[in-house]
C-alpha positions as CSV (number, residue, x, y, z in Angstrom):
1,M,0.0,0.0,0.0
2,S,1.3,3.5,-0.8
3,E,2.2,5.9,2.0
4,L,-0.8,6.9,4.0
5,K,-1.9,10.5,3.3
6,F,-4.2,12.4,5.6
7,P,-7.0,14.4,3.8
8,T,-7.8,18.0,4.8
9,V,-11.0,18.8,6.7
10,E,-12.6,19.9,3.4
11,Q,-11.5,16.7,1.7
12,E,-12.7,14.5,4.5
13,L,-16.1,16.2,4.5
14,N,-16.3,15.7,0.7
15,L,-15.2,12.1,1.2
16,K,-18.0,11.5,3.7
17,K,-20.5,13.0,1.3
18,L,-19.3,10.7,-1.4
19,E,-19.4,7.7,0.9
20,L,-22.9,8.5,2.0
21,A,-24.1,8.9,-1.6
22,A,-22.5,5.5,-2.4
23,L,-24.1,3.9,0.6
24,L,-27.5,5.2,-0.4
25,E,-27.1,4.1,-4.0
26,I,-26.2,0.6,-3.0
27,T,-28.9,0.3,-0.3
28,K,-31.5,1.5,-2.8
29,A,-30.4,-1.1,-5.4
30,I,-30.6,-3.9,-2.8
31,N,-34.1,-2.7,-1.5
32,N,-35.4,-2.7,-5.1
33,N,-34.6,-6.4,-5.3
34,L,-32.7,-6.1,-8.5
35,P,-31.1,-9.2,-10.0
36,E,-27.5,-10.0,-9.2
37,E,-26.1,-8.8,-12.6
38,A,-27.8,-5.4,-12.1
39,L,-26.4,-5.2,-8.6
40,Y,-22.9,-5.8,-9.9
41,K,-23.3,-3.1,-12.5
42,I,-24.6,-0.6,-9.9
43,Y,-21.7,-1.6,-7.6
44,H,-19.3,-0.9,-10.5
45,F,-20.7,2.5,-11.4
46,T,-21.1,3.6,-7.8
47,L,-17.4,3.0,-7.0
48,L,-16.4,4.7,-10.3
49,A,-18.8,7.7,-10.2
50,Q,-19.2,8.3,-6.4
51,L,-15.8,7.3,-5.1
52,N,-13.6,7.8,-8.2
53,I,-12.2,4.3,-8.1
54,R,-11.1,3.7,-11.7
55,T,-9.6,0.2,-11.5
56,L,-11.2,-2.7,-9.8
57,S,-11.9,-6.4,-9.9
58,L,-14.2,-8.4,-7.6
59,F,-13.6,-12.2,-7.1
60,L,-16.5,-14.1,-5.5
61,I,-16.3,-17.6,-4.1
62,D,-19.0,-20.1,-5.0
63,E,-17.7,-23.6,-5.8
64,E,-14.5,-21.8,-7.0
65,W,-13.3,-18.3,-7.3
66,E,-14.9,-16.3,-10.1
67,C,-14.3,-12.7,-11.2
68,K,-17.7,-11.0,-11.2
69,V,-16.7,-7.3,-11.8
70,C,-13.6,-6.1,-13.7
71,F,-13.0,-2.6,-15.1
72,G,-10.1,-0.2,-15.7
73,T,-7.5,-3.0,-16.2
74,A,-5.1,-4.0,-19.0
75,H,-6.0,-7.7,-18.6
76,N,-9.3,-9.6,-18.5
77,F,-9.2,-11.0,-15.0
78,R,-12.4,-13.0,-15.7
79,E,-10.1,-15.5,-17.4
80,I,-7.3,-15.4,-14.8
81,E,-7.2,-17.6,-11.8
82,L,-6.9,-16.0,-8.4
83,P,-3.5,-16.8,-6.9
84,P,-3.2,-18.6,-3.5
85,A,-1.2,-15.7,-2.2
86,I,-4.4,-13.6,-2.4
87,T,-6.9,-16.2,-1.3
88,E,-5.0,-16.7,2.0
89,L,-5.3,-13.0,3.0
90,R,-7.7,-11.9,5.7
91,E,-6.8,-8.2,6.0
92,I,-6.3,-5.2,3.7
93,T,-2.9,-5.7,2.0
94,S,-0.7,-3.9,-0.5
95,L,-0.3,-6.1,-3.6
96,A,3.2,-4.9,-3.9
97,K,4.1,-7.0,-0.8
98,L,2.9,-10.2,-2.6
99,N,5.1,-12.4,-4.8
100,I,2.5,-12.8,-7.6
101,D,2.2,-12.5,-11.4
102,R,3.0,-9.1,-12.8
103,R,-0.5,-8.8,-14.3
104,W,-1.8,-8.1,-10.8
105,Q,0.2,-4.9,-10.8
106,D,-2.9,-3.4,-12.4
107,F,-4.0,-3.1,-8.7
108,E,-2.6,-1.5,-5.7
109,T,-4.6,-2.9,-2.8
110,V,-6.5,-6.2,-2.1
111,I,-9.5,-5.9,0.3
112,P,-10.9,-9.2,1.8
113,I,-14.7,-9.3,2.3
114,M,-15.7,-11.4,5.3
115,H,-19.0,-12.6,6.7
116,N,-19.5,-14.7,9.9
117,N,-15.7,-15.4,9.9
118,R,-16.0,-16.8,6.3
119,I,-14.3,-15.2,3.3
120,L,-16.9,-14.2,0.7
121,A,-14.8,-12.2,-1.8
122,F,-11.7,-10.2,-2.6
123,V,-11.8,-6.7,-4.0
124,M,-8.7,-5.4,-5.8
125,I,-8.5,-1.7,-6.5
126,G,-6.0,0.6,-8.1
127,N,-5.7,4.1,-9.7
128,V,-7.6,5.8,-6.9
129,H,-7.7,9.4,-5.7
130,A,-4.8,10.1,-3.3
131,Y,-6.9,10.3,-0.1
132,Y,-8.5,7.0,-0.9
133,T,-5.2,5.3,0.0
134,T,-6.0,6.0,3.7
135,L,-6.9,2.9,5.7
136,G,-10.2,4.4,6.8
137,A,-11.3,5.0,3.2
138,L,-10.2,1.5,2.2
139,S,-12.2,0.2,5.1
140,F,-15.3,1.9,3.8
141,V,-14.8,0.2,0.4
142,Q,-14.6,-3.0,2.4
143,T,-17.8,-2.1,4.3
144,L,-19.7,-1.1,1.1
145,S,-18.6,-4.3,-0.7
146,N,-19.6,-6.3,2.4
147,I,-23.1,-4.8,2.4
148,I,-23.9,-5.7,-1.2
149,L,-22.2,-9.1,-1.2
150,V,-23.8,-10.2,2.1
151,A,-27.2,-9.1,0.6
152,M,-26.6,-11.3,-2.4
153,E,-25.4,-14.2,-0.2
154,N,-28.6,-13.9,1.8
155,R,-30.6,-14.0,-1.4
156,R,-28.8,-17.1,-2.5
157,L,-29.4,-18.8,0.8
158,E,-33.1,-17.8,0.6
159,R,-33.4,-19.2,-2.9
160,H,-31.7,-22.4,-1.7
161,R,-34.1,-22.6,1.3
162,L,-37.1,-22.1,-1.0
163,T,-35.8,-24.7,-3.4
164,Q,-35.2,-27.2,-0.5
165,E,-38.7,-26.4,0.8
166,A,-40.2,-27.0,-2.6
167,M,-38.3,-30.3,-2.9
168,R,-39.5,-31.3,0.6
169,K,-43.1,-30.7,-0.3
170,E,-42.6,-32.5,-3.6
171,I,-41.1,-35.5,-1.7
172,E,-44.0,-35.4,0.8
173,I,-46.5,-35.5,-2.0
174,A,-44.6,-38.3,-3.8
175,R,-44.4,-40.3,-0.6
176,E,-48.2,-39.9,0.0
177,V,-48.8,-41.0,-3.6
178,Q,-46.5,-44.0,-3.1
179,N,-48.2,-45.0,0.2
180,M,-51.5,-44.9,-1.6
181,L,-50.2,-47.5,-4.1
182,F,-49.8,-50.2,-1.5
183,P,-52.8,-52.3,-0.5
184,K,-54.4,-51.3,2.8
185,K,-55.2,-54.9,3.7
186,L,-53.7,-58.2,2.8
187,P,-55.8,-61.5,3.0
188,N,-55.4,-64.1,5.8
189,N,-58.2,-66.6,5.3
190,E,-58.8,-70.3,4.8
191,D,-57.1,-70.3,1.4
192,V,-54.1,-67.9,1.6
193,A,-52.2,-65.7,4.0
194,I,-50.2,-62.8,2.4
195,H,-47.7,-60.7,4.3
196,A,-45.5,-57.9,2.9
197,T,-42.6,-55.8,4.2
198,Y,-41.3,-52.7,2.6
199,I,-38.2,-50.8,3.6
200,P,-37.3,-47.8,1.4
201,H,-33.7,-46.8,1.0
202,S,-34.6,-43.1,1.0
203,S,-37.7,-41.1,1.7
204,I,-39.1,-42.2,-1.7
205,G,-38.3,-45.7,-2.9
206,G,-38.7,-47.4,-6.3
207,D,-40.3,-50.6,-5.1
208,Y,-43.9,-51.6,-5.2
209,Y,-46.1,-54.6,-4.2
210,D,-49.8,-55.2,-4.7
211,F,-52.6,-57.6,-4.1
212,I,-55.7,-57.4,-6.3
213,P,-58.8,-59.6,-5.9
214,I,-60.4,-60.4,-9.2
215,D,-63.4,-62.7,-8.4
216,K,-64.2,-65.3,-5.8
217,N,-61.6,-67.7,-7.2
218,Q,-58.8,-65.5,-8.5
219,F,-56.4,-62.9,-7.3
220,L,-53.3,-61.3,-8.6
221,F,-50.2,-60.4,-6.6
222,C,-47.2,-58.4,-7.8
223,V,-43.8,-57.2,-6.8
224,A,-42.0,-54.6,-8.9
225,D,-38.9,-52.4,-9.0
226,V,-38.4,-49.2,-10.9
227,S,-34.9,-48.3,-12.0
228,G,-33.7,-45.2,-10.0
229,K,-35.3,-43.6,-7.0
230,G,-37.1,-40.4,-6.0
231,V,-40.0,-38.6,-7.5
232,P,-39.6,-39.8,-11.1
233,A,-39.5,-43.4,-10.0
234,S,-42.6,-42.8,-7.8
235,L,-44.5,-41.2,-10.7
236,L,-43.6,-44.1,-13.0
237,M,-44.7,-46.6,-10.4
238,S,-48.0,-44.9,-9.9
239,N,-48.5,-45.1,-13.7
240,F,-47.7,-48.8,-13.5
241,Q,-50.2,-49.5,-10.7
242,A,-53.0,-47.5,-12.4
243,G,-52.3,-49.3,-15.6
244,L,-52.3,-52.7,-14.0
245,R,-55.6,-52.1,-12.3
246,T,-57.2,-50.6,-15.4
247,I,-56.1,-53.5,-17.6
248,L,-57.3,-56.1,-15.1
249,R,-60.9,-54.7,-15.4
250,Q,-60.8,-55.7,-19.1
251,T,-58.9,-59.0,-19.0
252,T,-57.2,-61.5,-16.7
253,D,-55.0,-62.8,-19.6
254,L,-51.4,-62.4,-18.3
255,H,-50.0,-62.2,-21.8
256,T,-52.2,-59.3,-22.6
257,I,-51.7,-57.6,-19.2
258,V,-47.9,-57.7,-19.5
259,S,-47.9,-56.5,-23.1
260,E,-50.1,-53.6,-22.3
261,L,-48.0,-52.7,-19.3
262,N,-44.9,-52.7,-21.4
263,D,-46.5,-50.4,-23.9
264,L,-47.6,-48.1,-21.1
265,I,-44.1,-47.9,-19.4
266,Y,-42.4,-47.5,-22.8
267,R,-44.5,-44.5,-23.6
268,N,-44.3,-42.9,-20.1
269,A,-40.8,-43.8,-19.0
270,I,-38.7,-40.8,-17.9
271,A,-35.0,-40.6,-18.5
272,E,-34.7,-44.2,-19.9
273,K,-36.3,-45.8,-16.8
274,F,-37.6,-49.3,-16.8
275,I,-39.5,-51.7,-14.5
276,T,-38.8,-55.2,-13.5
277,C,-41.7,-57.1,-12.0
278,F,-43.2,-60.5,-11.0
279,L,-46.9,-61.0,-11.7
280,G,-48.7,-64.0,-10.3
281,L,-52.3,-64.9,-11.0
282,Y,-53.7,-67.6,-8.6
283,N,-56.8,-69.6,-9.2
284,K,-57.9,-71.4,-5.9
285,A,-60.4,-73.6,-7.8
286,T,-57.7,-75.2,-9.9
287,R,-54.8,-74.5,-7.4
288,E,-52.8,-73.2,-10.3
289,L,-50.5,-70.2,-10.4
290,S,-50.0,-68.5,-13.7
291,Y,-47.0,-66.1,-13.7
292,V,-44.7,-63.9,-15.7
293,N,-41.3,-62.8,-14.5
294,A,-40.4,-59.6,-16.4
295,G,-36.7,-59.3,-15.8
296,H,-37.2,-59.6,-12.0
297,N,-35.5,-61.7,-9.3
298,A,-36.8,-65.2,-9.4
299,S,-39.6,-65.8,-6.9
300,I,-39.3,-69.0,-4.9
301,L,-42.0,-71.6,-4.7
302,L,-41.2,-73.6,-1.5
303,Y,-43.0,-76.9,-1.1
304,E,-44.0,-78.6,2.2
305,N,-41.0,-81.0,1.9
306,N,-38.6,-78.1,1.6
307,S,-37.9,-78.7,-2.1
308,Y,-38.4,-75.6,-4.2
309,L,-38.9,-74.2,-7.7
310,L,-37.5,-70.9,-9.0
311,L,-40.2,-68.9,-10.9
312,E,-38.0,-67.1,-13.4
313,E,-39.7,-67.6,-16.8
314,G,-41.5,-64.8,-18.6
315,T,-39.9,-61.9,-20.5
316,T,-37.4,-59.0,-20.3
317,M,-37.9,-55.9,-18.2
318,L,-40.7,-53.6,-19.1
319,G,-40.2,-50.2,-20.9
320,I,-37.1,-51.0,-22.8
321,F,-38.7,-52.2,-26.1
322,D,-41.8,-50.9,-27.8
323,E,-42.7,-54.6,-28.2
324,L,-41.5,-57.4,-26.0
325,P,-39.1,-59.6,-28.0
326,F,-40.4,-62.7,-26.2
327,L,-43.1,-63.4,-23.6
328,K,-44.1,-66.7,-21.9
329,V,-46.9,-67.2,-19.4
330,T,-46.1,-70.2,-17.2
331,K,-48.5,-72.3,-15.1
332,V,-47.5,-74.3,-12.1
333,P,-49.5,-76.3,-9.6
334,V,-49.5,-75.1,-6.0
335,P,-49.9,-78.0,-3.5
336,H,-51.2,-77.5,0.0
337,N,-48.9,-75.8,2.5
338,S,-46.7,-74.2,-0.2
339,L,-45.1,-70.8,0.1
340,V,-44.4,-68.3,-2.7
341,F,-41.8,-65.8,-1.7
342,C,-41.3,-62.7,-3.8
343,Y,-38.7,-60.0,-3.2
344,T,-36.7,-57.2,-4.8
345,D,-32.9,-57.1,-5.3
346,G,-32.4,-55.0,-2.2
347,L,-32.6,-58.3,-0.3
348,T,-30.1,-60.5,-2.3
349,E,-27.7,-57.8,-3.4
350,V,-26.1,-57.2,0.0
351,F,-22.4,-57.8,0.3
352,N,-20.1,-58.9,3.2
353,F,-16.6,-57.8,3.8
354,E,-15.3,-60.4,1.3
355,E,-17.7,-58.8,-1.3
356,D,-19.7,-62.0,-1.5
357,E,-23.4,-61.5,-2.3
358,F,-26.1,-62.6,0.2
359,G,-27.8,-64.1,-2.9
360,I,-30.7,-66.4,-3.5
361,E,-29.0,-69.4,-1.9
362,N,-28.9,-67.8,1.5
363,T,-32.4,-66.6,1.0
364,I,-33.6,-70.1,0.4
365,R,-31.6,-71.4,3.4
366,V,-33.4,-68.9,5.7
367,L,-36.8,-69.8,4.2
368,K,-36.2,-73.5,4.8
369,S,-35.1,-73.0,8.4
370,C,-38.2,-70.8,9.1
371,R,-40.6,-73.0,7.1
372,Y,-43.2,-73.3,10.0
373,V,-43.0,-69.9,11.5
374,S,-45.3,-67.0,10.5
375,S,-44.5,-64.9,7.4
376,K,-43.9,-61.9,9.6
377,N,-41.2,-63.8,11.5
378,I,-39.7,-65.1,8.3
379,H,-39.4,-61.5,7.0
380,R,-37.9,-60.5,10.4
381,E,-35.4,-63.3,10.3
382,L,-34.3,-62.4,6.7
383,L,-33.8,-58.8,7.6
384,Q,-31.7,-59.8,10.7
385,E,-29.6,-62.1,8.5
386,I,-28.8,-59.4,5.9
387,N,-28.1,-56.9,8.7
388,S,-25.5,-59.3,10.1
389,Y,-24.2,-60.1,6.6
390,N,-24.0,-56.5,5.4
391,S,-20.5,-54.9,5.4
392,D,-22.0,-51.4,5.4
393,S,-24.0,-49.7,8.1
394,T,-26.8,-48.9,5.7
395,F,-28.5,-50.6,2.7
396,S,-28.0,-49.2,-0.8
397,D,-31.4,-50.1,-2.2
398,D,-35.1,-50.5,-1.2
399,I,-36.1,-53.9,0.2
400,T,-39.5,-55.4,-0.5
401,L,-40.6,-58.9,0.7
402,L,-43.9,-60.5,-0.2
403,S,-44.9,-64.0,1.1
404,C,-47.9,-65.9,-0.1
405,R,-48.8,-69.0,2.1
406,F,-51.2,-71.3,0.3
407,K,-53.1,-73.4,2.8
């Protein structure tokens, strides 16, 4: 910084008038709620016209340092990186004292702008009127810059708060929509007992299960998984559920149901999303289960003697092709005291410290060992097993379990 010069009384009075005019100009601009670019321009012209500061650059920190205002310089500092020797400063400093690139000789003084013990910006000024080299005058430039930059910082924080609030409300709505998709009551009668467990990974998951009575002899059950999470996944799943129930009013033919669902998802998928699902249609009069596995984890049909059948035939995931390249509806007999267990990959794709997957083998082992306990306790046991198996403290995906006990 150049040698401090003390202004005369007349100069000091004039200086205070200029400072007051600058302060009023900046305050008026802030109160008028002008956009940031307009505020930067007013800041520029206020310092130039009111305070006679002819050379200035303003660097603001967001994710990285960015030059927001630059005038009166021989170089375009919008394209020049702020050197560490400046970013480490916390008090008004003469640039002549710093060992930095010669280009920065366009300026005489660097003024840090702080707020709540956090650096917001750096103001570099040069070519100023002689009495503006006094520390008091430089401090006013610091104060003036602080006023406008803190105002803009507060605006950004408020915008962020409003955005977060909007997202929170959006998530609440999506969560309510998702909760409405799940059946309010599952049957437990002389023919079948169905129990479901759903554990979302985040506030809005991408899993879905359903039970839909069709007539006195038939019902459909379903487990599905949307690629991705959050609001888009929830919206696509609501389309899937609405489509499934609408199609079921027209037909119970699984081939037609799955084809129509694929067409619906293909037309409505957002950002290349798709759905895997298992659809089972049970007829208690014939004790037959018709099913389609659309790219989903194989459901397990566990017999009374602990032998089992993997229900994995069907088609590819829904929403990838405009027409499914293959589709097979499979019928299997369901003897008395059999269990059909459906799940999403959040159950099996859990890894231990050796990076071994929990997998379907461990799932079947637990099912066999819990063959004669309630479905609720089977689910509890499976969750305890994967909790013990998991090498992480949290799960990376939603977990949905659906057990159908056929009596």
